[in-house]
N, C-alpha and C positions, 0 to 999 in steps of 0.2 A: 246831294247824296255823295258820300265818299265810298268809292268801290274798293274792295279788298282785291289786290292783284297778285296773281301767281304767274311767274314767268318761266317758260320751258325753253331751254336752249338746245337745239340739235347740233352736235359737233360736226356732223358730216357736211351740212350745207350752211352752217351758221344761221340756222333758221330760228326765228323767235316767235313764239305763240303766247298770247296773253289770255288767261282765263279770268273772268271778272264775276264776282258775286256782289250784288248790291246789298245795301244795308238791310233792306226788307227781307231778302233771302237769308242773310246771316241770322237775323232775329228769328226768322221762322225755324231755322235749323236748331237753334238753341232752345226755343220754346217747345219744339216737338220732343226733344229729349225729356224735358220735365213732364210733358203731357203723357208720354208713353209710360214713364215711371209711375205715374199716379193711376193708370188704368187698372192694372192688376198686379199686386205684389208677387204673384206666383209666375208671371210671364217675364222672367229675366232674359230669356233668349231674344225676345222682341226688342227689349231695351238695348241689348248688346249689338244687335243687328243695326239698330238706329244709330248707335254710337259709331260703329264702323263706317257706315255710309256717310254720316255727317262729317266725320274726320277726313274721309277721302275727299269730300267736296271742298271743305275749307282749306285743305292743304294742297289741293290740285294733284293728289296722288292717283295712280292707276288702280290701286287696291288697298284694302285695309283689313287688319285683323285686331280682335280684342280678346284679351285674357282676363278672367275675373275669378278671384279666389276670395270669397267672403271671409272676414277675419274670424268668424265663429264656425267656419266649416272647412274641412280638409279638401273638399272638392274644388276642381278648377274647371270653369265653364268657358268655352271658347265660341267665337263667331267670326265670320269673315264675309267680305263682299264677293260672292260667287262660290260655287262648289269647290273649286280647286283650292281656294284660300281657306275655306272652312276645313278641308282635309289637312292642309298644311298646318293650320292652327292647332288642330287636335293632335297631329303627329308630333309637333314641336313640344307639346306637353309630355307626351310619352317618351320622347328623346331627352327631355329635360335640358333643352338647349334652344338657342335662337335669341334674337334681339328682344322679343317679348318676355321670355323667361328672365333674361338679364335685367331688364328694366323693372319687372315685377319683384324680383328678389332683392335687388340693390336699391331701388328707389331713385336711380340715376337715369337721366335721359341719354339716349344715343341719337345724335343729330347727323343726318345725311351721310351715313356710312356706306362706303363703296364695297359692295358685296363681292366684286370680282377680285379683290386683293387676296394675297396669301394669308395675312392675319385673319381675315374673315373666314376663310376656309379652315384654318387651324382652330379658330375659336368655335365655329359652328359646323363641324364636319358633315353632319347629316342635313342640317337645315339649309346651308348655302347652296349645294347642288340643286336641291328642289326649287329654291327661289329663282336661281338662274335659269333653270329649265322652263319656268313659268314666265320668264322674260322680265324679272325684277332684278335690277342691278344696283339699286340704292335703297336704303331703308332708314327710317327715323322711328324710334320707339320712345314713347312718352309714358312714364309711370302714372297710374291712377292711385291716388293716396287718400287716406282718411283725413278728417279734420285735424288730427294730431300728427299728421305726417307719416303714418305707417302705410307702405305700399301694399295694395291688394289686387293690383291688376296692371294692365298695360294696353295702350293703343299703339299699334304698329302700322306705319304708313309706308307703302311700297311704291317705288316709281321706276320708270324706264331709265336707260343710260343717260348720264349727264344732265339730269334734271336739277336745276337750282331753284330755290325758293327765296323770296325776299323776307326780310325780317318780320313784316306784318303778317305774312302767311303763317310763319312759324308761331308768332304770338297768338294768332287766332286758333291754331291747332292746340297750343298749350291751354288756352282758355276753354276750348271744347273739351279737352281731357279733364280739366278741373270740374267743369259742369257735369260731365258724365260721371265722374267719381262721386259728386254730390248727389246726383240722381240715383245712382246705384245704392249709396248709403241710405237715402231716404226710403227707397224701395225695400231694402233689407229690414229697416226698422219697422216699416209697415207690416211686412211679413211676420216678423217676430212678435209684433203687437197682436196680430190676428191669431197666431198660435197661442199666445198667452191668454188672450180673451177666451178662446175655445177651451183651454185647460181650466180656466177659472169657472167658466159656465158649467163644465162637466163636474168639477169639484162641488160647485154649489148645488147642482141638481142631485148629486149623490148624497150630500149632506141633508137636503130636504127629505129625501126618501128614507134615510137612516133615522131621522128624527120622527117621521111618521111611523116607521116600523117599531121604534122604541115605545111610542105611546100605545100602539095597538097590542104589542106583546105584553106590555105592563098591565093592560086591562084584561087581556085573555088569561094571563097566568097569575094575576094578583101580585105583581112585582112593582118595586120602585123603578123610576126611569133609569137610574144608574145600574140597578141589577138587570134590567131588561137589556140594556146595551151590553153589559158584560156577557150575558147569556148569548146574545146575538153574535158577539165577537168570537166567543169560544166555539160556538157552533161553526162559524165560518172557518176558523183555523183548523178545527178537527177534520173538516172536509176539504181543506186546501182551496177555499173559495174566497172571493172578495166579499167584504162585509156589505157593500152596496148591492151586490147581486142577491145575497140572502135577504137583505132588507126588501128588495123588490118583491120577492116571493111572499114575504110576510104581509106586505100591503095588498097583495093580490089574493091572499088567503090560500096560498099554495105551499106554505112552509111546513116543515116536519120537525120543528124545534121542540124537543121534549120539555115537559114542564119542570123537570128536574135535571 
């Protein structure tokens, strides 16, 4: 088995600590993302929370944040590892700043940015002080992109001072971000398919009721089917009601549609 190694270097004592994830653990993290995505198309927050925690582990970060803005929706959903980061994620969206907002809007990754520098404070005047107060001095933000390269989210990985990661850890984090983006896209398509199926079922049910009402009205009032539908529609319009609702009343014998 080949371990994925993340090295943390403490400047004060030149201390080196190695965090190792075995292949089985990595496979389990990636598999869990796809499994959570398939559980419930409506449970986006659970998938985002899984993405944040998985990203934190493969990168060796102390914390992680996820921003998600579906391409078909103006809303931005956020999650984070811990209540403080969940609050920071939400506030960053309201401030319209921070590494996550940059990665999501530009589609460009930000790698191992030193948050203590003046450029970071100037670039993110509200976000930087909050991150520093929480003990996060370095940040990496990876965009989440659709299959055609359009960014719709970001995975933000936060670390303590002077954390360095090897190339393999960064590559794993990038792969995790790509997998998360794919899982979110699949979940969104499943949700939209469910909505469409519901709409089609409703439309079909309404059509069946209208056809039944046409037949019953035609028999009761001696009309052709076309004339029965016309009378049904005119009665609905005159009373500012849906044709399907009036049709239900006809099939239940509760209609008051005049014969002329």
